[in-house]
BABA-936823 format. One record per residue (C-alpha): residue in three letters; y, x, z; residue number from 0. Coordinates in pm, whole numbers, plus 32768, in hexadecimal, padded with zeros to 4 digits. Each point is the difference from the previous one (the first is absolute). Last residue first. Example, Ala and Ser with C-alpha at 12.3 -4.5 7.8 and 13.67 -1.06 7.14 Angstrom:
BEGIN
ser  7F96  8557  82CA  1
ala  7EA8  7F77  8042  0
***
This chain:
BEGIN
cys  72DA  6D9E  7109  270
gly  7FF2  8110  7EF6  269
ala  7EC8  80A5  808A  268
lys  7F1B  7F1C  80C6  267
met  7F9B  7FEB  816D  266
gln  8132  805B  80D0  265
asn  80ED  7F0E  7F50  264
gln  7EEE  7EFD  7FC9  263
pro  80FC  7EE2  8016  262
pro  816A  805F  8051  261
leu  8042  7F8E  8165  260
pro  80DC  7ECF  8024  259
lys  816D  805B  8044  258
gly  80A9  8092  8135  257
leu  806B  8132  7F3A  256
his  7E8F  8057  7FC9  255
ile  7FF2  816F  8057  254
gly  7EAB  800D  80AC  253
val  7F38  7F49  7EF6  252
met  80E5  806E  7EE7  251
leu  813A  7F98  7F46  250
gly  800C  7E9E  8085  249
phe  7FA5  7ED8  7F27  248
glu  80C4  7EF5  7F47  247
gln  810F  80EA  7F84  246
ser  816D  7F96  801F  245
ala  8063  8109  80FC  244
his  7F45  8114  7F48  243
lys  812A  80A6  7F56  242
glu  80DD  7FBD  812E  241
gln  7F11  80B7  80E8  240
val  7FEE  8127  7F12  239
asp  817C  8007  7FDE  238
pro  8030  7FEC  8179  237
thr  7F23  8133  803F  236
leu  7EB8  7FBE  80B0  235
gln  8020  8082  8162  234
phe  7FB1  8164  8067  233
ala  8134  800C  80E2  232
lys  8072  8158  7F90  231
pro  7F6E  803C  7EA6  230
asp  8039  7E95  7F91  229
phe  7EC1  7F91  7F58  228
cys  7FB1  7FCA  7E90  227
asp  7FE9  8177  7FC5  226
leu  7EC5  8008  80D6  225
ser  7F56  7F4A  7EE3  224
ile  7F58  7EB6  8048  223
phe  7E89  7FF6  7FCF  222
ser  7F2B  7F93  7EDA  221
leu  7E89  8031  8002  220
pro  7F75  8113  7F27  219
lys  7F9D  7FEE  7E92  218
glu  7E98  804E  7FA8  217
glu  7FA7  8122  7F1B  216
leu  7F35  80C5  80FF  215
leu  7F3B  7EC8  805C  214
gly  7F7A  7FB6  7EA5  213
ala  7E8D  8047  8036  212
leu  802E  7FC6  8174  211
arg  803C  7E90  7FBD  210
ser  7EAF  7FD6  7F5D  209
arg  7F55  80B8  811A  208
trp  80AE  7F22  80FD  207
gly  7F8B  7EC9  7F4B  206
glu  7E9E  808A  7FFD  205
leu  801B  803A  8176  204
met  8069  7E9A  8040  203
thr  7EE9  7F7E  7F20  202
gln  7F07  80CA  80CA  201
arg  8083  7F60  813D  200
ala  7FD8  7EA9  7F62  199
glu  7E98  804A  7FA0  198
pro  7FAF  8080  815B  197
ser  808C  7EBA  808B  196
ala  8152  7FFF  80AB  195
cys  805C  7FE2  8170  194
ser  8003  8179  803C  193
pro  80C5  8024  7EBE  192
ala  8123  7F46  80A2  191
trp  8104  8025  7EEA  190
phe  7FFA  8152  7F58  189
ile  816D  8051  7FCA  188
gln  8076  8106  7F0A  187
pro  8172  802E  8045  186
pro  810F  800A  7EF6  185
leu  806F  8167  7FB9  184
val  8109  809A  80DE  183
gln  80DA  8112  7F6A  182
phe  8011  80D7  8136  181
gly  815B  8055  8089  180
cys  7FA4  8040  816B  179
tyr  8092  7EAF  8065  178
his  7F46  7F66  7ED9  177
leu  7EB3  805D  80A0  176
ile  804E  7FC4  816F  175
gly  80F4  7EE1  803D  174
asn  7FEA  7F6B  7EA5  173
gln  7E89  7FFD  7FC0  172
ile  7F95  7FFB  816B  171
pro  810C  7F22  809C  170
trp  7FFE  7F14  7ED1  169
leu  7E87  7FCF  7FE5  168
thr  7FE3  7EF1  8109  167
val  8123  7F3F  7F67  166
asn  7F5D  8006  7EA8  165
met  7EBB  7F92  80A3  164
asp  80A8  7EB6  805A  163
gly  7F91  7F7E  8153  162
asn  7EBF  802F  80C3  161
ile  7FD0  7E88  8039  160
gly  8035  7FAB  7E94  159
thr  8123  7F3B  7F6E  158
ser  80B9  8128  7F65  157
ser  7EAD  809A  7FB2  156
phe  7F2B  80FD  80BD  155
met  7EFF  7EFD  8074  154
ser  7FC2  7F9B  7E96  153
glu  7F94  8165  7FB1  152
leu  7EE3  7FED  80FA  151
ser  800B  80CC  813D  150
gly  7F60  814C  805E  149
thr  80CF  80BA  7F03  148
thr  7FA6  812B  7F2C  147
phe  80EE  810A  7F86  146
ser  8095  80C2  7EE0  145
leu  8168  8063  8043  144
met  80C3  80BF  7EFB  143
ala  80C1  813F  7FC3  142
lys  80B9  80A0  7EDE  141
lys  80B3  814C  8009  140
glu  814E  807E  7F7B  139
lys  80BA  7F51  811A  138
leu  7F56  80CC  8111  137
leu  8146  808A  8094  136
gly  8096  7EA8  8027  135
gln  812E  7FA7  7F29  134
ser  7F89  7E9C  7FB7  133
tyr  7FAF  7FD8  8174  132
arg  805E  8140  80B2  131
lys  80BC  8145  7FC7  130
glu  8138  7FF7  80DA  129
gly  7F5D  7FD4  8152  128
thr  7EE0  80D4  7F86  127
phe  7EB7  7FAA  7F58  126
ala  7EA0  8076  7FAF  125
phe  8007  8171  8061  124
gly  8143  8014  80C6  123
cys  7F94  7EEF  80ED  122
thr  7E87  7FFF  8011  121
leu  7F1C  7F2A  7F2C  120
val  7EC7  80B3  807C  119
arg  8008  7FA8  8174  118
asp  806D  7E96  8008  117
ile  7F50  7FA1  7EBB  116
trp  7EBC  80AC  8061  115
gly  8019  7F5B  8157  114
lys  802C  7EAF  7F58  113
met  7EC0  804F  7F45  112
ile  7F47  8045  8147  111
ala  8091  7EC6  809A  110
pro  7F7A  7F21  7EEB  109
val  8108  7F73  7F0F  108
ser  80BC  7EBA  8038  107
phe  7FCF  7E8C  8037  106
trp  7F33  8042  813A  105
tyr  7F13  80E8  7F48  104
met  7FF0  7FEA  7E84  103
pro  7ED3  80C1  7F83  102
phe  8063  8143  7F51  101
gln  8040  80BA  7EBB  100
phe  8159  80A0  7FDC  99
ile  8023  8079  7E9A  98
val  80F0  811F  7FBA  97
leu  806C  8052  7E9E  96
asp  809A  813A  7F69  95
ala  7F66  80DE  8109  94
glu  804E  8173  8034  93
thr  80FF  7FCA  8113  92
leu  7F19  7F04  80A7  91
lys  7EDE  80F5  800E  90
thr  80EA  810A  808C  89
gln  8085  7F09  8101  88
glu  7E9A  7FB5  8068  87
ala  7FB7  8170  803B  86
thr  814F  8028  80B4  85
ile  7FA4  7EF0  80F7  84
asp  7EA0  807F  804E  83
glu  808A  8162  8016  82
val  80FC  7FD1  8116  81
leu  8174  7FF4  7FB1  80
arg  80BE  8145  803A  79
gly  807C  8054  7EA3  78
glu  816C  8020  806C  77
glu  8082  7ED3  7F3E  76
trp  7ECE  7F35  8061  75
ala  802C  8061  816E  74
leu  816C  7F92  7FF5  73
arg  7F9D  7EB5  7F68  72
thr  7EE6  7FE3  80F9  71
glu  80ED  8029  8126  70
glu  80FF  7F04  7F83  69
gln  7F01  7EF6  7FAD  68
tyr  7F32  8033  813A  67
arg  8117  7FF5  8100  66
phe  7F9C  80B4  8141  65
his  80FB  7FDB  8118  64
glu  7F93  8106  80FE  63
ala  7F55  80D8  7EF8  62
asp  813C  8022  7F31  61
lys  7FE8  80F4  7EDE  60
val  7E87  8017  7FFE  59
asp  7F49  8144  8040  58
gly  7EEE  8085  7F20  57
lys  7F37  7F45  7F00  56
ile  8056  7E91  7FE1  55
asp  7F0D  7EDD  7FE0  54
glu  7FA5  802F  816E  53
ala  8153  7F67  8051  52
thr  7F64  7EAF  7FB3  51
ala  7FC7  7F05  7EE8  50
ala  7EB0  7F64  8051  49
ala  7F11  7FBB  7EE1  48
lys  7F3C  8144  7FF2  47
phe  7F1F  8000  7ECE  46
asn  7E8E  8007  8059  45
met  7FD2  8080  7E9B  44
ala  7EE9  7F03  7FC8  43
tyr  80E4  7EF4  8090  42
leu  8123  8066  7F21  41
asp  7F46  8025  7EB9  40
ser  8115  80B3  7F3E  39
val  7F81  7FDE  7E9F  38
glu  8067  80D7  7ED7  37
val  7FFD  7F8B  7E98  36
thr  8053  80DB  7ED5  35
cys  8038  7F0F  7EE3  34
gly  7F4C  8022  7EB4  33
gln  7FC8  7E8E  7FC2  32
ala  7E9A  801E  8080  31
thr  8093  8085  8146  30
leu  80D5  7EC6  801D  29
val  7ED4  7F1A  7FD0  28
glu  7F14  80B7  80ED  27
val  80F8  8049  8118  26
ala  8089  7E9F  7FF5  25
ala  7EA2  7F69  8008  24
ser  7FA9  80DE  8127  23
lys  812D  7F83  80C1  22
ala  7FA7  7E96  7FB8  21
ala  7E9A  8041  806E  20
ala  807B  80A7  813E  19
asn  80DD  7ED3  8043  18
phe  7ED3  7F1C  7FCF  17
ser  7F52  80C3  8114  16
ala  7EC6  80D6  7FE6  15
ser  80BC  8147  803F  14
ser  806C  7F6C  814C  13
gln  8128  805C  80DF  12
his  8110  7F94  7F10  11
ala  8150  809F  7FB8  10
phe  8031  80A6  7EAD  9
val  8137  80B4  7F87  8
ile  7FB8  8025  7E8E  7
leu  80C9  8115  7F57  6
val  801B  7FFB  7E86  5
lys  8061  811B  7F18  4
lys  8054  7FA7  7E9C  3
ala  7F8B  8090  7EB6  2
met  8114  7FFC  7EFD  1
met  7FE7  7EDC  7F0F  0
***
């Protein structure tokens, strides 16, 4: 197998954290497999989270009505994005797999990681109006979430107080990763390590190491192809709707056709 390049986008303030241990395990196991692994340690880099006009060298097109997406697309085309953005885009261009390692904050990623997403995945580089979802510009790459929760697994169930984790993951895995075309691998979730015993935390890390040994061969989650939608209204085409009319479950978590959500759709490949 050809050696792969892996980028780990890491967001935790402490090198003694469980997230840091999970990141280190990924570096160790993937490197031992012959992969080239690079880590973007966002807190150590003091990575700028806010998406502002300062991300552009030189004058902007419309200073009075500044529109970040339009201005950064133009700046990307003209080579006028600032160095911290272009450095991360270079890492991403070279990577075959991207692992986002983080603690879940408010049912999402930490602000500094959201800033990386906002600033690095610029229009023109990661997607366009025509090239998105299954046609996204990063469709040759794989990506995955690896994160810790503060709550127990049972609390993220369909009867739990936090709700179904599949629903929580939909905006990130579909609305960010799949939107840019990534082939999204099932997430690695470390359930409430802060509430676990040292032995249980070690077991979690050993499970991650075992998964990492075959990670590059895993199949991605299933998403609906852009071809299944009308190009003008962006609604599922009548033939696709008719084909699934008699099915027990909806197509996906967010595109469910008014039916029960497909179990584990954002957690396991093939669901």
